[in-house]
VMD Tcl script that draws the C-alpha trace (Angstrom):
set ca {
  {-56.50 62.70 -4.14}
  {-53.11 63.51 -2.62}
  {-51.77 60.94 -0.18}
  {-51.07 62.16 3.34}
  {-47.40 61.93 4.23}
  {-45.66 62.17 7.59}
  {-42.33 63.27 9.02}
  {-40.85 61.41 11.98}
  {-38.35 62.95 14.37}
  {-36.46 61.17 17.13}
  {-34.18 62.47 19.91}
  {-32.19 59.86 21.82}
  {-31.34 61.22 25.25}
  {-29.63 59.78 28.29}
  {-32.88 58.87 30.05}
  {-35.63 59.14 27.45}
  {-35.98 58.82 23.69}
  {-38.56 61.28 22.34}
  {-40.54 61.07 19.12}
  {-42.73 63.41 17.10}
  {-44.79 62.38 14.08}
  {-46.11 65.26 11.93}
  {-48.85 65.07 9.31}
  {-47.44 67.12 6.41}
  {-50.90 67.98 5.12}
  {-52.66 69.13 8.31}
  {-49.80 69.88 10.71}
  {-51.38 67.53 13.25}
  {-48.74 65.85 15.39}
  {-48.36 62.89 17.71}
  {-45.68 62.42 20.36}
  {-44.22 59.50 22.24}
  {-41.55 58.97 24.88}
  {-39.68 55.76 25.78}
  {-36.93 54.93 28.20}
  {-33.57 54.96 26.43}
  {-31.79 51.62 26.34}
  {-28.11 52.54 26.92}
  {-26.81 49.13 25.83}
  {-28.50 49.54 22.42}
  {-30.32 52.85 21.76}
  {-31.88 51.41 18.61}
  {-34.10 49.23 20.85}
  {-35.82 52.35 22.22}
  {-36.19 53.76 18.70}
  {-37.82 50.55 17.50}
  {-40.15 50.46 20.52}
  {-41.17 54.10 20.07}
  {-41.95 53.65 16.39}
  {-44.03 50.54 17.13}
  {-45.99 52.48 19.78}
  {-46.59 55.39 17.37}
  {-47.80 52.88 14.79}
  {-50.44 51.74 17.31}
  {-51.62 55.35 17.60}
  {-51.54 56.03 13.85}
  {-51.60 52.64 12.05}
  {-49.88 52.52 8.67}
  {-48.01 55.82 8.96}
  {-44.68 54.15 8.15}
  {-45.86 53.59 4.58}
  {-45.92 57.36 4.06}
  {-42.97 58.73 6.08}
  {-40.89 61.13 3.96}
  {-38.09 62.00 6.42}
}
mol new
graphics top color blue
foreach p $ca { graphics top sphere $p radius 0.5 }
foreach p [lrange $ca 0 end-1] q [lrange $ca 1 end] { graphics top cylinder $p $q radius 0.2 }
display resetview
């Protein structure tokens, strides 16, 4: 059986950091939005990925891009 893989996209904006997680097999997608942290934008990226992982546990093991 082929393992489901995901693609994760992130856009860091001035106010919000947006995320999209796409199931490569089904095309199903999940989105998330966090406040951008101007002092360290990577904080918002980390927070958004953690929140997506609550929605779709374990997806990080299969992210391709």
